[in-house]
C-alpha positions in Angstrom: 11.5 -35.9 279.9 8.0 -36.6 278.8 5.0 -34.3 278.8 2.1 -35.7 280.8 -1.5 -34.6 281.5 -3.7 -36.0 284.2 -7.4 -36.6 284.5 -9.3 -36.8 287.8 -12.9 -38.0 287.8 -14.6 -36.6 290.9 -17.8 -38.5 291.6 -20.6 -37.0 293.7 -23.5 -39.0 295.0 -25.6 -39.6 298.2 -22.4 -40.7 300.0 -20.5 -37.6 299.4 -19.1 -36.2 302.6 -17.8 -32.6 302.0 -20.0 -29.6 301.6 -18.8 -28.6 298.1 -19.7 -32.1 296.8 -23.1 -32.1 298.5 -24.0 -28.7 297.0 -23.0 -29.7 293.5 -24.9 -33.0 293.9 -28.1 -31.4 295.2 -28.1 -28.5 292.7 -27.4 -30.8 289.8 -30.3 -33.0 290.8 -32.7 -30.0 290.9 -31.6 -29.0 287.4 -31.7 -32.6 286.2 -35.4 -32.9 287.2 -36.3 -29.7 285.4 -34.3 -30.5 282.2 -35.4 -34.1 282.2 -39.0 -33.0 281.4 -37.8 -31.5 278.0 -36.7 -34.9 276.8 -39.5 -36.9 278.4 -42.7 -35.0 277.6 -44.9 -38.2 277.8 -43.4 -39.0 281.2 -42.5 -42.6 280.1 -39.2 -42.7 281.8 -37.8 -42.0 285.2 -34.1 -42.8 284.9 -31.4 -41.1 282.8 -30.2 -44.4 281.4 -33.7 -45.5 280.2 -34.3 -42.1 278.6 -31.0 -42.1 276.9 -31.6 -45.5 275.3 -34.9 -44.3 273.8 -33.8 -40.7 273.1 -30.2 -40.1 272.2 -30.8 -36.4 272.2 -31.0 -36.7 276.0 -27.2 -36.8 276.0 -27.5 -33.0 276.0 -28.5 -33.3 279.6 -24.8 -33.6 280.5 -24.2 -30.1 279.1 -27.5 -28.6 280.3 -27.2 -29.8 283.9 -23.5 -29.1 284.0 -24.1 -25.5 283.2 -26.1 -25.1 286.4 -23.1 -26.2 288.6 -20.2 -24.6 286.7 -20.3 -21.7 289.2 -19.0 -23.9 291.9 -15.7 -24.4 290.0 -14.8 -20.8 290.9 -14.6 -21.9 294.5 -11.7 -24.2 293.6 -9.5 -21.3 292.6 -8.3 -23.1 289.5 -6.9 -26.1 291.4 -8.1 -29.7 291.0 -9.7 -30.8 294.3 -8.6 -33.8 296.4 -5.4 -34.5 294.4 -2.3 -33.9 296.5 1.4 -34.5 296.3 3.4 -36.5 298.9 3.5 -33.4 301.1 -0.3 -33.1 301.1 -0.4 -30.0 298.8 -3.0 -29.5 296.1 -0.9 -28.5 293.1 -2.7 -29.5 289.9 -4.0 -26.5 287.9 -7.3 -27.1 286.0 -6.8 -26.8 282.3 -10.2 -28.1 281.3 -13.3 -29.7 282.9 -16.3 -31.6 281.8 -19.5 -32.6 283.7 -21.3 -35.9 283.3 -24.4 -37.5 284.7 -23.5 -41.1 285.6 -27.1 -41.9 286.3 -30.1 -40.5 288.0 -33.8 -41.2 288.8 -36.2 -38.2 289.0 -38.1 -40.1 291.7 -35.1 -40.5 294.1 -32.2 -38.1 294.7 -30.3 -41.0 296.4 -29.9 -42.6 292.9 -28.4 -39.3 291.5 -24.7 -39.6 290.7 -22.6 -37.1 288.7 -19.0 -36.4 288.1 -16.6 -33.6 287.1 -13.7 -34.7 284.9 -10.8 -32.4 285.6 -7.9 -32.2 283.2 -4.6 -30.9 284.5 -2.2 -28.5 283.0 0.8 -30.2 281.3 3.5 -31.5 283.5 7.0 -32.7 282.8 7.7 -36.2 284.0 11.3 -36.4 285.1 11.4 -39.9 286.4 9.7 -42.4 288.7 11.0 -42.7 292.3 9.7 -45.8 294.0 5.9 -45.6 293.5 6.0 -41.8 292.9 6.2 -39.7 289.7 8.7 -36.8 289.9 6.9 -34.1 288.0 7.1 -30.3 287.4 4.7 -27.9 285.9 5.5 -27.4 282.2 4.1 -23.8 282.4 6.2 -22.8 285.4 9.3 -24.5 284.0 9.1 -22.3 280.9 8.9 -19.1 282.9 11.1 -20.0 286.0 13.8 -22.2 284.6 16.6 -19.7 284.3 19.2 -21.9 286.2 18.3 -25.3 284.9 16.3 -26.1 288.0 12.7 -27.2 288.3 10.2 -26.9 291.1 9.0 -30.5 291.5 6.3 -32.6 293.1 6.5 -36.2 294.1 3.1 -37.6 293.2 1.6 -41.1 293.7 -1.4 -41.6 291.4 -4.5 -42.2 293.5 -7.8 -43.8 292.6 -9.8 -41.9 290.0 -6.7 -40.2 288.6 -5.2 -41.4 285.4 -2.7 -40.3 282.8 -4.9 -38.7 280.2 -2.2 -37.7 277.6 1.5 -38.6 277.2 3.8 -37.1 274.7 7.1 -38.6 273.7 10.4 -37.3 275.0 10.9 -33.6 274.7 
């Protein structure tokens, strides 16, 4: 078995459909406009990209704006959103999360685009079955594996999910 960790990049923009995404998107734009002023006192720039080219310190905006929307993560109850196994169950526990501004324009919220990068807890990769990975939670395996059995998930890697880390055979 190999140990594997996943990363899911959840993008939120003007086309976001669900309420949680819309709230994060709108609140992050409000905070972006306020924080943007700190790095653009002469009001020479309107977009995050243009400001970042001229002022590398503006990279702090990822952290500063992200802090304003971290409270929304509590609503996820520690589970990565949108990612499901073949039975439709959300099962990936959040081990870590980062926020990023993909781009934005203080003049137009429709150009605002942000993302959360969710990193999963470690999983054990037992084998590949067709186009699915047969995986089990490493943390649960340690505590529940008294009979040599694992609680597993069949998981097909969807768009915006990648293998973030892979360890050699255990």
